[in-house]
C-alpha positions as CSV (number, residue, x, y, z in Angstrom):
1,M,121.7,96.2,88.8
2,A,118.5,94.5,90.0
3,N,115.2,95.8,88.8
4,Q,113.8,97.5,91.9
5,S,110.3,97.8,90.5
6,S,109.8,94.0,90.4
7,K,108.1,92.7,93.5
8,R,107.5,89.2,94.6
9,T,104.0,88.0,94.1
10,R,102.3,87.3,97.4
11,S,99.3,85.1,97.8
12,I,96.4,86.5,99.8
13,P,95.3,84.1,102.5
14,P,91.6,83.2,102.7
15,K,89.4,85.6,104.6
16,S,88.9,83.1,107.4
17,H,92.8,83.0,107.9
18,L,93.0,86.8,108.0
19,Q,90.1,87.0,110.5
20,H,91.8,84.4,112.7
21,A,95.0,86.4,112.6
22,L,93.2,89.6,113.5
23,S,91.5,87.7,116.4
24,Q,94.8,86.4,117.6
25,I,96.5,89.8,117.5
26,G,93.4,91.4,119.2
27,G,93.6,88.8,121.9
28,E,97.2,89.5,122.5
29,I,96.8,93.3,122.8
30,D,93.7,92.8,125.0
31,E,95.8,91.0,127.6
32,R,99.4,92.3,127.3
33,P,101.8,94.3,125.2
34,L,102.3,92.7,121.7
35,R,105.7,91.2,121.1
36,S,107.3,91.4,117.7
37,S,108.0,87.6,117.9
38,S,104.3,87.0,118.5
39,L,103.3,89.2,115.5
40,A,105.9,87.5,113.3
41,R,104.6,84.0,114.4
42,I,101.0,85.0,113.6
43,M,102.1,86.4,110.2
44,R,104.1,83.2,109.4
45,E,101.2,81.0,110.2
46,T,98.7,83.2,108.2
47,Y,100.9,83.6,105.1
48,H,102.6,80.2,105.3
49,G,106.1,81.7,105.1
50,N,108.4,84.2,106.6
51,D,109.3,87.8,105.8
52,A,112.8,86.9,104.6
53,A,111.3,84.7,101.9
54,G,108.8,87.5,100.9
55,A,105.6,85.8,102.1
56,W,104.8,89.0,104.0
57,D,106.6,92.2,105.1
58,W,106.6,94.3,108.2
59,R,104.3,96.9,106.7
60,M,101.7,94.2,106.2
61,A,102.3,93.0,109.8
62,Y,101.9,96.6,111.1
63,D,98.7,97.0,109.1
64,M,97.3,93.8,110.6
65,M,98.3,95.0,114.1
66,Q,96.5,98.3,113.5
67,A,93.4,96.6,112.0
68,A,93.2,94.3,115.1
69,A,93.5,97.3,117.4
70,V,90.7,99.2,115.6
71,M,88.5,96.1,115.8
72,Q,89.1,95.8,119.5
73,V,88.1,99.4,120.0
74,V,85.0,99.1,117.8
75,T,83.8,95.9,119.3
76,G,84.8,96.8,122.9
77,T,82.1,96.7,125.5
78,G,83.5,99.6,127.5
79,H,81.9,103.0,127.4
80,D,85.1,105.0,127.4
81,T,86.4,104.4,123.9
82,F,89.2,106.9,124.3
83,A,90.5,105.1,127.4
84,I,90.4,101.8,125.7
85,A,92.2,103.2,122.6
86,R,94.9,104.6,124.8
87,L,95.4,101.3,126.7
88,L,95.5,99.3,123.5
89,A,97.9,101.8,121.8
90,S,100.3,101.4,124.7
91,R,100.4,97.7,123.9
92,L,101.1,98.0,120.2
93,L,104.6,97.7,118.7
94,T,106.5,100.7,117.7
95,E,106.6,100.8,113.9
96,T,110.4,101.0,113.5
97,R,110.7,99.2,110.2
98,R,109.8,101.6,107.4
99,S,110.6,101.6,103.7
100,E,112.6,104.4,102.1
101,Q,109.4,105.3,100.2
102,Q,107.4,105.6,103.4
103,I,110.0,107.9,104.9
104,R,110.3,109.9,101.7
105,L,106.5,110.4,101.5
106,Q,106.2,110.8,105.3
107,Q,103.7,108.1,105.5
108,F,102.9,107.6,109.2
109,S,99.8,106.2,110.9
110,T,97.3,108.1,112.9
111,P,97.8,107.2,116.6
112,L,94.9,105.0,117.8
113,P,93.7,107.4,120.5
114,Y,93.5,110.3,118.0
115,A,91.5,108.1,115.6
116,A,89.1,107.2,118.4
117,L,88.7,110.8,119.4
118,A,88.1,111.9,115.7
119,T,85.5,109.1,115.4
120,R,83.7,110.2,118.5
121,A,83.8,113.9,117.4
122,A,82.3,112.9,114.0
123,A,79.8,110.6,115.6
124,I,80.8,107.7,113.4
125,R,79.1,104.4,114.3
126,P,80.0,100.8,113.3
């Protein structure tokens, strides 16, 4: 039986590569719905490998997608943050790939429009 606690060591890309990836994802969702093939391509380019080889996993990809969406909302020039968040959320991938641990612990992300609304209610500024 394989040791399930052992994990592959992943290298963290330089900050500039991560910023570029966030920018690419943000550009995609600004224009159109994000495709899983586009997100996978960006992740392969950023991490210099694929998910099957363990260079990255879909949880990391979803986290990058969410971070890019938040950055688009925060840096957006529109006045209706909630409307922008709703539009961008409609263009994000559905997070269908979840680990058993995520399911067991019921780890689910806060929907982007709810996060934008909570930020507005709390008067949080960038």
